[in-house]
N, C-alpha and C positions, 0 to 999 in steps of 0.2 A: 504494500500500500504506500509506503514511504517513497519508493522509487517512482510511482505514478505521479505523486505530488511534485517531485523535482522536475519531471518531464513537462508538466503543465507550467511550472514556474519558468523553465527555460523557454518554452514556446511563447509565453506571454512576454518575456523579456525580449526575445527576438522580434516579436511583432511590434513592440514599442520602439525598438531601434529602427525598424523598417518604416514605421509611421513618421518618426522624427526625420529620417532621410528624405521622405517625400515632402514633408513640410519645408525643409531647407531648400530643396530644389525648387519647389513652387514659389517660395519667397524670392529666391534669386532670379527666377524667370520673370515674375511680375515686377520686381523692383529694378530689374536691369543690372543687378550686381553680378559681377563675374562673367558677363557675357563678353565674348571676344569683340574687339573693336573691328570695324569694317576693314577687310583686308585691302591694303593698298595695291594699286596696279603693279604687277611684276615689272621690275626694271629690265630693260633690254640687256641681254648678256654682254659682258665686256670681255675683251681679249687683250693680251699684251701685244703691242705694236712690235713687229719684228725689227724695225729700224732702231727704236730707242727704248723699248720696254714700257712706254706709257700705256695707259688704259684707253682703249677705243672701242666703239660699238662693233658688233659683228658686221653691220652693213658698211661701216667706215673701213674696217679691215678688208672686207671683200673688195671694195672700190680701190683701195690702195694696191692690193695684190693684182687686180686686173690692170690698173693703170701702169704699174711697173713691170708687168708681165712676169710675176713671180710664181713659182710652182713649188710643190712638195711641202706645203704648210698645212698642218692639221687645223681645222676650223670647225666651229659649230654655227649653223645657220638655221633660222626658222623662216618658213615661207609657205606659200600656197602652191599646191600641185596644179599647174595650168595645162599640162598635157602628159598623158601616159603614152609611152612609145612601145613598139614591139620589143620583146626580149632580144638581146644580142646573144646569139648562140654560137658565135665564132670563137673557139677556144673555151675559156671559162664562161659559163652562162651568166648574164647580167640582166637584172630587171632595170629598166631605164624610164626616167620621167624627167620633166622639166619643172623646176621649182622657181617661182617668182619670189625674189628676196626683197625687192623694192620696185617702185613703178618703172624704173629704168634698168633693172638688172635681173637676169635669169641665169641659172646654172643648170647643167645637165647632171643628173644623179645616175651613177652606174653602180648598182648594188649587186655584189657577187652572190649568185644563188647556189653556188657550189659550197660556199662557206657560211651562209646564213639563209634563214627562211624568207620567203617572199612576203613583202609587206602588202596587206590587203587594202590598197588605197584607190581613190577615185579622184578625178579632176574636181577641184574645189576644196579638197581636204587640206588641213594645216598639218605640217610635219616639222620636226626638228631633226636635223641631220648633223652627225659628227663624222668627218672624214677628211681625206687629204685633197687639197685644192690643186688642180692642174690648170694652168692658164691656157685658154683658147681664145681666138678672136670673137667667138660667139658669147663669151661671158665666163667660160670656164667649166670644168668638170670636177665633180666631187666623187671620188672613189674611195676604196678602203673603208667602207661603211660597215665593217664587220670585225670580229675579233681576229687576232693574229694566231693562227693555229700552232705556230712555233713559239709564240711568246717572246719574240725578239723585239717587238715594237708596240707602240700604243695602238689599240684597236679603235674602231669607230662603231657607229650604230645609227639607226633611224628610229625615232620615237613617233608613234602614230596612235591616236586615240588612247593615250595612257599606257601603251605597251611599247617596250623597247626591243627592237630586232637587231641582231648583230652578233 
């Protein structure tokens, strides 16, 4: 009989704690206490300028690389897919698409399908790409958007709809 009484006492104490927790949450909700402040707009990613190490935006870095015809620089870019292209099946298979970075700049993305899975994207989608920039007259190509299977160098990736491929 004594054991039964302790069980009821523990249950009543647990219920009291639960009710107290609900009251605190309700008070905070209605009083606005402890609610997170509205999140600020995310800042555009910055990169170290290869020339002097200063911090510049991804768009400014891309413009500089293009203007100075520089290649072999790892870069992270965010943009809109404006055109999906047929896969390049000559040698290593590559998924290809054109990414608009700014009103005046696009780059070709060449994503190696032998080392990473296909990104399920469509025209109009927003993606963030990390890869190696190669200068071309058309604006440049980003490749190496995948891990390095030998672990010798930094790998890249493509992030789409909250999922990172690479």
